[in-house]
Each structure stands twice: as C-alpha cells, then as structure tokens.
C-alpha positions as CSV (number, residue, x, y, z in Angstrom):
1,M,-66.5,-8.6,-154.1
2,R,-69.2,-11.0,-155.3
3,D,-69.3,-12.2,-158.9
4,D,-72.3,-10.0,-159.7
5,D,-70.5,-6.9,-158.3
6,I,-67.4,-7.7,-160.4
7,A,-69.6,-8.2,-163.5
8,N,-71.5,-4.9,-163.0
9,T,-68.3,-3.0,-162.4
10,M,-66.7,-4.5,-165.4
11,R,-69.7,-3.5,-167.5
12,A,-69.3,0.1,-166.3
13,L,-65.7,0.0,-167.4
14,G,-66.5,-1.6,-170.7
15,H,-66.7,1.6,-172.7
16,P,-63.6,3.7,-173.8
17,V,-65.3,7.0,-172.9
18,R,-65.9,5.8,-169.4
19,L,-62.2,4.7,-169.1
20,N,-61.2,8.1,-170.3
21,I,-63.4,9.8,-167.8
22,L,-61.8,7.8,-165.0
23,R,-58.3,8.8,-166.3
24,I,-59.3,12.4,-166.4
25,L,-60.7,12.4,-162.9
26,A,-57.7,10.5,-161.5
27,T,-55.2,12.9,-163.0
28,Q,-56.8,16.1,-161.6
29,Q,-54.5,17.9,-159.2
30,R,-57.2,18.9,-156.9
31,G,-58.6,15.3,-156.9
32,E,-62.0,16.2,-158.4
33,C,-63.4,17.4,-161.6
34,C,-66.7,18.8,-162.8
35,C,-68.7,17.5,-165.8
36,A,-67.9,20.6,-167.8
37,D,-64.2,20.0,-167.3
38,V,-64.5,16.5,-168.6
39,T,-66.6,17.6,-171.5
40,E,-64.0,20.1,-172.6
41,E,-61.3,17.5,-172.5
42,L,-63.2,14.8,-174.4
43,T,-64.9,17.2,-176.9
44,L,-68.2,15.3,-176.5
45,A,-71.6,16.7,-175.8
46,Q,-72.4,17.5,-172.2
47,S,-75.4,15.1,-172.3
48,T,-73.2,12.3,-173.5
49,V,-70.6,12.8,-170.8
50,S,-73.4,13.0,-168.2
51,Q,-74.8,9.7,-169.3
52,H,-71.4,8.0,-169.0
53,I,-70.8,9.7,-165.6
54,K,-74.1,8.3,-164.4
55,V,-73.0,4.7,-165.3
56,L,-69.8,5.2,-163.3
57,L,-71.8,6.7,-160.4
58,D,-74.2,3.7,-160.4
59,A,-71.3,1.3,-160.4
60,G,-69.7,3.1,-157.4
61,L,-66.6,3.9,-159.3
62,I,-66.9,7.7,-158.7
63,E,-68.6,9.9,-156.1
64,R,-70.6,13.1,-156.6
65,K,-69.6,16.2,-154.5
66,P,-71.9,19.2,-154.8
67,R,-69.9,22.4,-155.2
68,G,-72.3,25.4,-155.3
69,T,-74.4,25.0,-158.4
70,R,-72.1,22.4,-159.9
71,N,-71.5,18.7,-159.2
72,C,-67.9,17.5,-159.1
73,Y,-66.7,13.9,-159.2
74,I,-64.1,12.0,-157.4
75,V,-62.7,8.6,-158.3
76,Q,-63.4,5.9,-155.6
77,H,-60.0,4.4,-155.4
78,D,-61.1,1.9,-152.7
79,R,-63.7,0.5,-155.1
80,L,-61.1,0.2,-157.9
81,A,-58.6,-1.5,-155.5
82,A,-61.3,-4.0,-154.5
83,L,-62.0,-4.7,-158.1
84,G,-58.3,-5.2,-158.8
85,T,-58.0,-7.7,-156.0
86,A,-61.2,-9.5,-157.0
87,F,-60.2,-9.6,-160.7
88,T,-56.7,-10.9,-159.8
89,G,-58.2,-13.7,-157.7
90,L,-60.5,-14.5,-160.6
91,V,-57.8,-14.6,-163.2
92,V,-55.5,-16.7,-160.9
93,G,-58.4,-19.1,-160.2
94,L,-59.0,-19.5,-163.9
95,G,-55.4,-20.0,-164.9
96,P,-53.6,-23.3,-165.8
97,A,-52.1,-23.7,-162.3
98,A,-55.7,-23.8,-160.8
99,A,-56.8,-26.7,-163.1
100,P,-55.0,-29.5,-161.3
101,Q,-56.4,-28.2,-158.0
102,R,-60.0,-28.2,-159.4
103,E,-59.5,-31.7,-160.8
104,A,-58.3,-32.9,-157.4
105,E,-61.3,-31.4,-155.7
106,Q,-63.7,-33.1,-158.1
107,A,-62.1,-36.6,-157.6
C-alpha cells in the first residue's frame, strides 16, 4: 500500500462507530450483514449508519452485495490484511532500531 492509501484507510477507521460496524460485520455467522441489522445493534439512526457505511465502502474496507431490495455488506479481509502489513512496516520503520540505519544512509 502507498502512503496515501494507508492514510485514507486510517481516516476511515478513525471513528468509533465505523470500528463498531466492522466488528459487527466481522462477527456475523453468515459473513454479511444489512444496514438495518447494524442499525439495530448500534441503536443509531439508519441515516447515520448509512453515512458511516459509505465511508467504509469508499475506503474499500467493506463490499456491498445486493440481496433483493436490501444491500448487505461484507468485510474485505484482504484489504485489512494489507493495511496491517503496511502499518507494521511503517511502525517498524519509525522505531528506534530504524534510526541508526537512517543515519547511516544519510552519511
């Protein structure tokens, strides 16, 4: 992942409601969940949940699956795994062990 992809994805994850939505979707036994199901669990207005779902969709963290007259959502585990790998690399690259290497490269 490029830095701008990491930043955009992290922004999408930067709200507690969106983190809760991901948890709800990830724990569904059938692997998908509709907006109404999420709304019931969070006790928020459907319009609020929809706005948060749109942010997650735009970031590629979930996928929409039409089911009749409803849309259901599925967590994109590969996208989350890529973010985890990229974030781990970023954190390791910023850690104290990386500082001597950076100094040697600058010399």
